[in-house]
N, C-alpha and C positions, 0 to 999 in steps of 0.2 A: 610628673604629668605621664599621659599613654600613649607611643606610639604607635600608630597602627601600624599593619601585618603588612611589610608589602610584597605585590602581585606579581607575582611571574608572569611570563611575557604569553599570549595563549599556546596552546601546542596544536599540531595538526597530526592525527593519527586513521591509517585505513589499515581495515582486516579485508581480506578477499579470499572466499574459501572454494574451493571445486570439489567436486565428486564425480569420481570415474565408472567407480561399480565394478570397476572390472573382473570381483570374485566373484561376480554375483551370474556370471554368462551362464554357467549350468541351469539359474531360472527363468534361463531366452535372453537372443540377442536384446531384446528390448530393454532389458535392465544398465545395458553395459553403455556408459554414454561419449562417444571417440571424441569428443571435442572441445570438453570443458576447460581439461587443461589449461587452454589456449587463450580464456577470460580469463584469470588474474594477469597473466604478462599486460593483457591489451588495457585493464585497469592501470598498470602500475608505469605502464609509458602513457594512457592519458595525462596522469597525474605528475611525471617529473617532467614530459615535454608541456606538455601544453601548460599545465596548471603551476610548473615551475617547484613543485615540489622538490626536499630536498633533505635525503638520507644522509646522515640519520638524526639529524636534526628533525625531521620528520619521518616517524614511523611507520611504512609498513611490510605487515605480516599477513603469508601469505601459508595455506593450510591448503594441502592438498596430495593426492594418493596417485599420482602418475605426472612423472617419473618416478617409479618406486624409490625411494631413502631421498628422497630431494627436499622434498617437502615435511613439517610436520606431518602426521595423517590427522587428515579432519575427521576423527574419532567423537561421539555425542559428546564426552570428558573433556577432551578436547577440545572443543569447539565452544563449547559450554566456558570452560579459563579462557580459551581469548578472548569473546563475548565479555567479560569480565575487566581480567585486564585490558581491553582495548576504550575501556571508561572508566576507568581507574582515575580518583583524584582528579575527575574532571572539575572546571572552572567556570566561571562565567567565560566566552567569547572564545574559547575552546574548539577543533571544529573534528569531526569523527565521519566515516566512511564506513561502509559494511556491506561487505556487496558477497552474493553466494550463487554461486552456476549449481547446480544437480537437480536430484529428484523433488517434486514437491506431490505433495497429498493431501486429502481429506478425512478427516476421521468424527466422530458421533461425537456431538459437545452432551456434556450427563448435568451440564451447571445452569443452563438457561443464559447463561451470557449471548447468543451466537441469536443473530434472527432467523438463519435459515437451518440453522441446527446444528451447523461444520464446524467445527476446525479446520486453520487448514498451516496444517505441519512442511516440515522439511527433514529429508530423510539424510541421515550421516553417515558417514562409511561403516559403520557399522549395526546398520538396522537390522531390525531382523524380521525375519519373513515366517510367514506358519506355509502349513500344507497350501493354504488358500493365497498364498503372496498376500493376508492382509500383513503390517508394519507393526513395531511395535520397538523402543526404543528410538523415538524421532523424537526432533524438538518441538515443541506446540507456540504455536504462532503467542501465547498469553506468556510463555518462556522468554522469547523473544523481546515483546513488549517490555518483560520485568527490567529485565537485563540493562536494554538498551535505551530505552524511551524511559522510566519510572525514576532509572538511575542520575538520570542527567540533574544539574542544579540552572536554575531560571539563567537565560544568555548564553546556553553553549548549545549547538547545532551539529545533529545527524541528519547524517545522507544515508537512505539507504537501495540499494539495488541488487532485486529479487532476478533470474534466470532460470525460474521454475516454475510446473504450470500449479494452476489453483493458488495464485502468488499476488492476486489481489488484492486481499487483506493479510499478508504474513506477517506485517508486523502489528497486528492489530489497532489498526490507526482510526478516529474520530471521523476525520473530513476528509470526506473521497470530493479531489479537484473534475473526475472525468465529464463533469457541463460544462470545461473550456473549450470540446470540441465534439455538434452535437451525431456527426457521418464520420464513418471511418473513411470513407474518401473524402479529404481536406483541397479544397481548391483554392482558399481565399489567399493572396499574395499577402498577405498583413500574418497570416499563422506559417507562411513555406519559409521554409528554410535552402532551400534547392530546389530543381527540379526535375523530376524523373530520378531513378532510383540509383542509387551509389557507390552501392554492395554486390559484388557478385552473388549474381543469381545461384542456388545449390543445385542440384540434382536428384539429392538423399534429403527427403530430413526425417530424425526421428523426433518420439514424442521423448518429455523434459517428465512423465509423469505419468502417473496409471487413472483409468476414466471410472473411480468406483461410486462416484454418487452425480446425483444432479443436482449441483445446488443451484440455491435461488441469488438470481444477480442483487448486491446488496447498493441502494444507492441513498444517500443520507449527504444536506446540504455541505455542498462544503463552500507573488510575495513582493519601489523601490529596490535596492541592490544591496549585495551583504552587506560592505559598505557602510550603507549608511542603518542597516539594523545594529552590526557588532557597536556601531561608537555610543549605543542605548544597551550593550547587555548585562553590562554590570544589574542596572535598574532593572532586567526584564525580572517578571515572578514565573514564566515557564519557556523548558528548551524548544526549540525549534529545529521539530523533526516532520523529512518528508521522506516517502517511498514509493521507488519506481522500481513498478512491478512488470511483469515479462504480459503479462493478462489478467483477464476478471478472475475470480474465486472458483465460478463453474468452466473454466475453459483453458486448453493447454496449450502449451506454448513448446519450439522448438529448435534443436540443434541442428545442425550438419561438421562435415570434420572438420572446420576449422571453428569451432566454437559456439556457443548459441548465439542467437539470431538476434534478440532482443540488445546483449554487450556488444555486438558489431556493430547493430544499427548505433545504438549510443552511444558508440566510444567516436565512429565515424561522423555523425552529426555532429557530435562537439568538437571535433578537430576541423571541422568545416569554422565552425562557428562558437567556440567558444563562451561565450556567454549572453546566449537567447534569452528572451524573459519566458517563464515558465509555461506559458500561453503556446511558445511557439515551439518549442522543444516537444513538449505533451502532443504537437499536434504535426508533427515531423516525423517523432515513432509514430503516430498510429499511421500517415502518410505511407512513409517508407517499408513498414509493417503489408500493408496492404499491396505495394504494386510487387511486395518481392515475394509475396505470397502468392499475388494472382499470378505469375509469370513461371512459380515452379509449377502450378497447376497446369499451366500452358503445356509444360514441356513435358510432364509425366500425363498430359493426353493426347502428350503428340501433335498437338497442335502449333501451325506458323500463322494463323490469322489473328492479327491487329485489333478482329472485333473485339467486346468488353464481353466477358463468361462472366455465370456467376459464379462463386466458388460453392462446393458441396457445403459447407458446413461455414460459420462466417472467422472470418481471418482470426488470430488472435488480437485482442485490446488493451493494449497497454494501459496502464495504471498509474494514476500517481494520487496519493493521498496523503494527509499530514496529521498533525496533532493538535492544531488548529487550521484556520479558514484561514488559505494559498490563495493570497494579490495575484489573479494572475499574469500581470505585466511588471512582478519584480523578477530582476534577473536572477538567473542563475548562473551559478561560480561555486569551480571543486574548492 
C-alpha cells in the first residue's frame, strides 16, 4: 500500500529590504534616502503586533544598510539570494511577504515585453552609476517575477510592497486593480477606513527615484477571505500574488525623515483596521496619500488657507496589481 506523503503545516516568511545609499552622497544629496531604515521595523511590528506573527516559527528577514553592520547588506547578490530563500520549498497554503524601500527607476526594454518600452527596476546598495548617473547592476522587474512569482506552486500566497519610484508594475504582474477607485479623492463612506489624515504631516519630502523617462500609464483589465481561499489551496493551480506599490510606473514617490510615506500610510491604515477589503484598503491609501500630499504643499507654499488648491503635479497614486483578477471585496490579511 502506498502511504501518502505527510504535508507539513503551512509556513509564513517575510523579507523586508531597505536601502539608504549613504555612500552615494558624493553623487548628490538626493541619492541618500535618510528614512528608509525606519520601514522594516514598521513592517516587522505590524506583522508581530497586529497579525500575531511569532518568531522563529514565522520567519522575518531584514536586509538594510543602516545602521552599519546591524543587518545583512542589501547588495544585489544578497537580495537575489534572500528572495530565493524566501520562497524555498514553497508548498500550497504557504504565505510570503516581500517588501522593498529604496530607489526605483526605469530602463529601456529591448525584448518587446513592455507596452511602454520600459522595464521597472529597483536599486540595490551596490547599484553602479556612470558619469551621467545612469544605473547598472540593478534588479529587473522580470527577475522579481521569475523568482517570487513563477517559482510559487498553486495555492501559495505572496504579498509584495514596494515603496519606490516607478513601482506600479515592479513585479511585472498582469492584472491591474486600479479601477477600484476612479478618483484620487475618495469620499464614499463605503470605501473609507477613517476620516481625515492620521499620519503626521512631513515638512520635507525626498523623491525615491530619478525622473529619467516619461513612461506611459499601463492599464489592463483587472478577492471572500483568505481563510476561504486557503481551504482550497491544495486544489489551486496558480499561486495568489498581489503587489501594493507606492505609485504608478510613470510617477515618483516620496519619503521623509521617519521613512517612506507609503509604508507609513500602509502600516497605519492596517493598524486601524487589520482586515479591510482590498477595495477599502486601496481607497484609503489613495485618500491618505492625497490628503498628506496636499497638506505638505500648503506648508511649502506658506498657505494657511483651508481652500482646496490643485497640486502642481498629481500626488502619487498607489497601485494594486495581481497575477490574477482581484475581487474587490475579498478581505485583506497578512
